[in-house]
C-alpha positions as CSV (number, residue, x, y, z in Angstrom):
1,M,4.9,7.4,11.6
2,K,6.5,8.6,8.4
3,T,4.5,11.4,6.7
4,Y,4.4,11.3,2.9
5,I,1.9,14.1,2.2
6,N,0.6,16.9,4.4
7,N,-0.9,19.9,2.5
8,E,-4.1,21.8,2.4
9,N,-5.9,18.9,0.6
10,F,-4.5,15.6,1.8
11,L,-2.7,13.8,4.7
12,A,-0.9,10.5,4.0
13,G,1.8,8.4,5.5
14,I,2.8,5.0,6.9
15,T,3.3,3.7,10.4
16,V,6.7,2.2,11.3
17,K,8.1,-0.4,13.6
18,E,8.9,1.0,17.1
19,N,10.1,-0.2,20.5
20,T,6.6,-0.5,21.9
21,N,4.1,-3.3,22.6
22,E,3.9,-5.4,19.5
23,E,6.4,-3.0,18.0
24,N,3.6,-0.7,16.8
25,N,1.9,-3.4,14.8
26,T,-1.4,-2.2,13.4
27,A,-2.8,-5.5,11.8
28,L,-5.5,-7.5,13.4
29,H,-4.9,-10.6,11.3
30,I,-1.4,-11.1,12.6
31,C,-1.1,-10.0,16.3
32,Q,-0.5,-11.3,19.8
33,S,-3.1,-9.0,21.3
34,I,-6.1,-7.4,19.6
35,D,-6.3,-4.8,22.4
36,V,-2.7,-3.7,21.8
37,V,-3.3,-3.4,18.0
38,Q,-6.5,-1.4,18.5
39,K,-4.5,0.9,20.9
40,N,-1.8,1.4,18.3
41,R,-4.5,2.3,15.8
42,Q,-6.2,4.7,18.2
43,E,-2.9,6.4,18.8
44,L,-2.4,6.8,15.1
45,A,-5.9,8.2,14.7
46,A,-5.3,10.7,17.4
47,Q,-2.0,11.7,16.0
48,I,-3.5,12.5,12.6
49,G,-6.6,14.2,14.0
50,Y,-9.2,11.6,13.4
51,T,-10.9,8.6,15.2
52,L,-11.0,5.0,14.4
53,D,-14.7,5.5,13.3
54,D,-13.2,7.4,10.3
55,F,-11.0,4.5,9.2
56,V,-11.8,1.9,6.5
57,C,-9.9,-1.4,6.3
58,T,-10.1,-4.4,4.1
59,Q,-9.5,-8.1,4.2
60,Q,-6.6,-8.2,1.8
61,T,-6.2,-11.3,-0.4
62,H,-3.5,-10.3,-3.0
63,S,-6.3,-9.7,-5.5
64,A,-6.8,-7.1,-8.2
65,N,-10.1,-6.0,-6.6
66,F,-10.8,-2.4,-5.7
67,Y,-13.7,-0.7,-3.9
68,K,-15.2,2.8,-3.9
69,V,-15.7,3.9,-0.4
70,T,-18.5,6.2,0.8
71,A,-19.3,7.7,4.2
72,A,-21.5,4.7,4.9
73,D,-18.4,2.5,5.0
74,K,-16.7,4.5,7.8
75,G,-15.5,2.3,10.6
76,K,-15.5,-0.9,8.6
77,G,-12.6,-3.1,9.7
78,A,-11.3,-0.5,12.2
79,Y,-12.2,-2.5,15.3
80,S,-12.7,-6.0,13.9
81,L,-11.7,-8.1,10.9
82,D,-15.3,-9.4,10.7
83,T,-16.5,-6.0,9.5
84,A,-13.6,-5.3,7.1
85,I,-14.4,-5.0,3.4
86,E,-13.9,-8.5,2.0
87,D,-11.5,-9.7,-0.7
88,T,-10.2,-6.2,-1.6
89,D,-6.7,-4.8,-2.0
90,A,-7.4,-1.2,-3.0
91,L,-9.7,1.5,-1.9
92,Y,-10.6,4.9,-3.3
93,T,-13.0,7.7,-2.5
94,Y,-13.7,11.4,-3.3
95,E,-15.2,12.1,0.1
96,K,-13.6,14.1,2.9
97,G,-12.8,12.8,6.4
98,I,-12.4,9.1,5.4
99,V,-9.1,7.5,6.3
100,L,-8.3,4.8,3.7
101,T,-5.9,2.1,4.9
102,S,-3.7,-0.6,3.6
103,F,-1.4,-3.1,5.4
104,T,2.0,-4.2,4.2
105,A,5.2,-6.0,5.3
106,D,7.4,-6.0,2.2
107,C,4.6,-5.6,-0.3
108,V,4.3,-2.3,-2.1
109,P,1.9,0.3,-0.7
110,V,0.6,2.9,-3.2
111,I,-1.1,6.2,-2.5
112,L,-3.2,8.1,-5.1
113,T,-4.2,11.8,-4.9
114,N,-5.8,14.3,-7.2
115,A,-6.3,17.8,-5.9
116,K,-8.6,18.8,-8.7
117,T,-11.2,16.0,-8.2
118,G,-10.5,15.2,-4.5
119,L,-9.7,11.6,-5.3
120,I,-7.7,9.6,-2.8
121,G,-6.7,5.9,-3.0
122,V,-4.5,3.2,-1.4
123,V,-3.3,0.0,-3.0
124,H,-1.7,-3.1,-1.5
125,S,0.5,-4.5,-4.3
126,G,2.5,-7.6,-3.3
127,W,4.1,-9.5,-6.2
128,Q,0.7,-11.2,-6.9
129,G,-1.0,-7.9,-7.0
130,S,1.7,-6.5,-9.3
131,V,1.4,-9.4,-11.8
132,K,-2.4,-8.9,-11.7
133,E,-1.7,-5.2,-12.3
134,I,-4.0,-4.0,-9.5
135,T,-2.5,-0.4,-9.5
136,L,-2.8,-0.1,-13.3
137,K,-6.4,-1.3,-13.2
138,L,-7.4,1.1,-10.5
139,L,-5.8,4.0,-12.3
140,Q,-7.5,3.1,-15.6
141,H,-10.8,2.9,-13.7
142,V,-10.5,6.3,-12.0
143,I,-9.3,7.9,-15.3
144,L,-12.5,6.7,-16.9
145,E,-14.4,8.3,-14.0
146,G,-12.9,11.7,-15.1
147,N,-9.5,11.9,-13.4
148,N,-7.0,13.3,-15.9
149,P,-3.7,11.3,-15.4
150,R,-1.8,14.6,-15.6
151,D,-3.5,15.6,-12.4
152,L,-2.8,12.4,-10.5
153,H,0.1,12.1,-8.0
154,I,1.4,8.8,-6.8
155,T,3.4,7.9,-3.8
156,I,5.0,4.4,-3.7
157,G,5.8,3.6,-0.1
158,M,8.6,1.7,1.6
159,A,8.8,-2.0,0.6
160,L,11.2,-4.9,0.0
161,S,14.2,-3.9,-2.1
162,Q,15.2,-5.7,-5.3
163,D,18.3,-7.0,-3.5
164,K,16.2,-8.8,-0.9
165,F,13.3,-9.8,-3.2
166,E,14.6,-13.0,-4.6
167,V,12.3,-15.5,-6.3
168,D,12.2,-18.7,-8.2
169,E,11.6,-19.0,-11.9
170,D,7.9,-19.4,-11.6
171,V,7.5,-15.9,-10.2
172,Y,10.0,-14.5,-12.6
173,L,8.0,-15.8,-15.5
174,K,4.9,-14.1,-14.3
175,F,6.6,-10.8,-14.2
176,K,8.2,-11.4,-17.6
177,A,4.8,-12.1,-19.0
178,L,3.8,-8.5,-18.3
179,G,6.0,-7.5,-21.2
180,Y,7.5,-4.4,-19.4
181,A,9.2,-5.7,-16.3
182,D,12.4,-7.2,-17.8
183,Q,14.5,-4.1,-16.9
184,F,13.5,-4.5,-13.2
185,M,14.8,-8.0,-12.9
186,Y,18.1,-9.8,-12.8
187,Y,19.4,-13.4,-12.4
188,N,21.9,-14.4,-9.7
189,E,23.8,-17.5,-11.0
190,S,25.3,-18.2,-7.6
191,T,22.0,-18.7,-5.9
192,N,19.9,-19.7,-9.0
193,K,17.4,-16.9,-7.9
194,Y,15.9,-14.0,-9.7
195,H,15.7,-10.6,-8.1
196,I,12.7,-8.3,-8.9
197,D,12.2,-4.6,-8.2
198,N,8.5,-4.6,-7.3
199,Q,8.4,-0.8,-6.6
200,L,9.7,0.1,-10.1
201,T,7.4,-2.4,-11.7
202,V,4.5,-0.6,-10.0
203,K,6.0,2.7,-11.0
204,K,6.0,1.5,-14.6
205,Q,2.3,0.6,-14.3
206,C,1.6,4.1,-13.2
207,E,3.5,5.5,-16.2
208,L,1.6,3.1,-18.5
209,A,-1.6,4.6,-17.2
210,G,-0.3,8.0,-18.3
211,I,0.9,9.4,-15.0
212,P,3.9,11.8,-15.6
213,T,7.1,10.3,-14.2
214,E,7.8,13.5,-12.2
215,Q,4.5,13.0,-10.4
216,I,5.5,9.6,-9.0
217,T,7.5,9.5,-5.8
218,V,9.2,6.3,-4.6
219,D,10.3,5.7,-1.0
220,S,13.4,3.5,-1.5
221,T,13.5,2.4,2.1
222,C,13.9,-1.4,2.3
223,T,11.5,-3.0,4.8
224,F,14.0,-5.9,5.3
225,N,17.0,-3.7,6.0
226,A,15.4,-0.8,7.8
227,I,15.4,-0.9,11.6
228,N,11.9,0.5,11.5
229,G,10.6,-1.9,8.9
230,F,8.3,-4.9,9.2
231,S,9.5,-7.7,6.8
232,Y,7.6,-10.9,6.2
233,R,10.8,-12.2,4.5
234,Q,12.7,-11.7,7.6
235,D,10.0,-12.8,10.1
236,K,6.8,-14.5,9.0
237,Q,5.2,-13.5,12.3
238,C,6.0,-9.9,12.0
239,G,3.5,-7.0,12.3
240,R,2.3,-4.8,9.5
241,H,2.8,-1.2,8.4
242,L,-0.4,0.8,8.0
243,T,-0.4,3.1,5.0
244,F,-3.2,5.7,5.1
245,V,-4.5,8.7,3.1
246,V,-7.3,11.1,4.0
247,R,-8.9,14.0,2.2
248,K,-9.1,16.9,4.6
């Protein structure tokens, strides 16, 4: 596990690939053994001082949909996909003791915290989520709920690097249509491919929401290149990282 935040208010981090059964995969939707994945999740829960009954998971669909979690949702998706919150790619809550989760393998995981209001949130932003501006939309929503953007802190977790994120023109045009992503893209004439920095695109979305740049942290680890990274580009049958945040 890689810890991103550990202070008096919040604990947040991301699981990493290891030399264990299923390589520490934590995703039920792509696994060889549900029992092994549940064991990996239980070990994570014990490591951070919670149980799987405190976890909340979603059925991610590369949407721009977000969901406000309450204590009544605890345990959803923790043991079975059937109970996961449907068609949702971002979660947030103000309540203590709820472990919000997101699963990625190249996509951008985003963590939100606000010590003044107790807000926590996680976002799964693959390229589809980024062009749908899921992070920006969630931020705009919580700002309307009373979160001052100057009090929000953002952690953008490990993801596919720009060098490895090569796409065809159709995806490039979707990012270009955003109107602010041109500086995060380049064209490689030798391969006829475009390269996009999805992390910096998401960072820009946070800045557009009013988050001060100095309150946005980016983990530049490339999931394709890193020995402890799960990369869908490298292996379509790979496991998933679990990004989590909990208010203590």
